[in-house]
C-alpha positions, 0 to 999 in steps of 0.5 A: 500500500502506498503511504502518504509520504510516498504519494507526497514525493510523487507530486511534481514541483509543477503540481505544488507550484500550480496550487491555486486558491481564492477566498469568498468572505461574507459579513453583515453590514451594521450601523455604528451601534452594531445593529443590522444596517437596513440600507440598500447595497451601496451603489458605490459598490456596484451591482450585486448581480454583476460585480465579480468581487463585491456582491451580497449573500442572502441579505441585502445587508450581507456583503460577500467579498470575492478574490480572484484565483491566486498562486500565492497565499499572501497575494490572495490575502492582499487582494482580500484586504484591498477589497475590504479597504474599498468597501469601508471607504464606500459604506460611510459610518457603517461597519462590517460585523467581524463575527460569524454569528450575527449582530442584533437583528430586527424581526424576521420580516425586517431582515432585507433579502438581497435585491438583484434587479429586474432581469430574469436571473436577478429575480431568480436569485431573489426568489431563491433567497425568499425560498431560503427564508421561508424554508429555514427562517431568515435569521439562520441565513445571516450567519456568515463565514469564509469559503476557501476555494482550492485546486491543484493541476493534474487531479482527476475527479476520483482524486478530488472525491478522495480528498473530499471524503477524507476532508469530511472525515477530518474536518473536525480538526478545522473546527477545533483549530479555527472555530470562532463562534462559541456564543450568540446573542440571546435574541437569536434563539428566542422561542426555540430550544437551544441547549445553550447556557447564559453568559451574562444577560444578553449572550448564550454560549457553550463553554467548550464550543468551537463553532455554533455556526457549524452546529445545530444552530447554524446551517442545518436542515431537518429536510436535508438531514435525510440526504445521505449523499455519497462522495464515492464518485462524481456519478454517484454524487451527481445522482444523489444531488439530482434526486434532491433537486427533482424530488418534491418535498411534502412540506415545500409542496404544501407551501407552494411556489406562489402566494395568494397574490401571484408573487413567489415563495420559492423557486420550486417545491423540491427538496433543494431549489438549486445546487447551492442550497445543499449544506456541506462542509466541502463541495466539488465545484466547476466554473459555470457558463452563463445560464448553466446549471452547476450540476450539468457543468460538473457532469460535463467537464468534471471537478475543477476545484473544491470549496471549503465551507466550514471556516468561521470568521476570526473576529481577531483578524481584520479580514477574518482570516490570515496567511497562516490559516490559509497555509494550514488549509493548503497543508490540510487539503494536501493531507486529505488528498494524499491519505488513503481514502476508502469509500464512504458508507451510509453508516460512516456518513451518519457518524460524521454528522454526529462528529461534526455536531459534537465538535461544534458544541464541545470540541474543547471539552477534555476527554471528548470522544468521536466515532472512527471506524465504528469505535470511539476515539479521543478527539485530541488523539485523532487531531494530533495524528492528523496534524503530526502527519502534516509536518512532512507536507509543510516541509515539502511546500516550503521546499518548493515554494520557498521560505519557512511559512508553511512549517511555521503555520503547522507549528502554530496549529500544533501549539494551539492543539496542545494548549486549547486555551489559546484556540480562537473559540476559547479566546472569544469566550474569554473576551466575552466573559470579561464583558459579559455584564456589559453586553457579551457577544454584541459588545465584543462584536461591536468593539472588534468590528470598530477596531477592524474598520479603523485598522483597514481605513488606516492602511494606504490605498493607492489611487490607481487601486481605488480607481480600478474598483470604482471603474469595476463598480460602474462597469458592473452597473452597465452590465446589469442594465445590459442583462436586463435589456437582453431578456426576452422571456417572462420570468415564469417561463424562465423559471420553469425552463431553468428548473427543468430536470433536462438541464441537470444532465449531459 
C-alpha cells in the first residue's frame, strides 16, 4: 500500500507550484451601534448581480467579498484586504460585523433579502433567497463565514472525491483549530430550544464550543438531514444531488411556489431549489457558463476545484482570516488528498454528522470522544495524528515554494492543539466573559468590528487601486442594465425552463 509520504514525493514541483486558491468572505453590514444596517447595497459598490468581487449573500445587508484565483497565499490575502479597504471607504459610518454569528437583528420580516434587479436571473436569485427564508427562517441565513476555494493541476475527479471524503472525515480538526463562534446573542434563539447556557444577560454560549455556526444552530436542515449523499464518485454524487433537486418535498409542496397574490415563495417545491442550497462542509465545484446549471457543468467537464465551507470568521483578524490559516488549509487539503481514502458508507456518513455536531458544541471539552471506524476515539488523539502527519507536507511546500511559512503555520496549529486555551473559540469566550455584564457577544462584536474598520481605513490605498474598483463598480452597473435589456422571456417561463430536470444532465 502506498503511504502518504510516498504519494507526497510523487507530486511534481509543477503540481505544488500550480496550487491555486481564492477566498469568498461574507459579513453583515451594521450601523455604528452594531445593529443590522437596513440600507440598500451601496451603489458605490456596484451591482450585486454583476460585480465579480463585491456582491451580497442572502441579505441585502450581507456583503460577500470575492478574490480572484491566486498562486500565492499572501497575494490572495492582499487582494482580500484591498477589497475590504474599498468597501469601508464606500459604506460611510457603517461597519462590517467581524463575527460569524450575527449582530442584533430586527424581526424576521425586517431582515432585507438581497435585491438583484429586474432581469430574469436577478429575480431568480431573489426568489431563491425568499425560498431560503421561508424554508429555514431568515435569521439562520445571516450567519456568515469564509469559503476557501482550492485546486491543484493534474487531479482527476476520483482524486478530488478522495480528498473530499477524507476532508469530511477530518474536518473536525478545522473546527477545533479555527472555530470562532462559541456564543450568540440571546435574541437569536428566542422561542426555540437551544441547549445553550447564559453568559451574562444578553449572550448564550457553550463553554467548550468551537463553532455554533457549524452546529445545530447554524446551517442545518431537518429536510436535508435525510440526504445521505455519497462522495464515492462524481456519478454517484451527481445522482444523489439530482434526486434532491427533482424530488418534491411534502412540506415545500404544501407551501407552494406562489402566494395568494401571484408573487413567489420559492423557486420550486423540491427538496433543494438549486445546487447551492445543499449544506456541506466541502463541495466539488466547476466554473459555470452563463445560464448553466452547476450540476450539468460538473457532469460535463468534471471537478475543477473544491470549496471549503466550514471556516468561521476570526473576529481577531481584520479580514477574518490570515496567511497562516490559509497555509494550514493548503497543508490540510494536501493531507486529505494524499491519505488513503476508502469509500464512504451510509453508516460512516451518519457518524460524521454526529462528529461534526459534537465538535461544534464541545470540541474543547477534555476527554471528548468521536466515532472512527465504528469505535470511539479521543478527539485530541485523532487531531494530533492528523496534524503530526502534516509536518512532512509543510516541509515539502516550503521546499518548493520557498521560505519557512508553511512549517511555521503547522507549528502554530500544533501549539494551539496542545494548549486549547489559546484556540480562537476559547479566546472569544474569554473576551466575552470579561464583558459579559456589559453586553457579551454584541459588545465584543461591536468593539472588534470598530477596531477592524479603523485598522483597514488606516492602511494606504493607492489611487490607481481605488480607481480600478470604482471603474469595476460602474462597469458592473452597465452590465446589469445590459442583462436586463437582453431578456426576452417572462420570468415564469424562465423559471420553469431553468428548473427543468433536462438541464441537470449531459
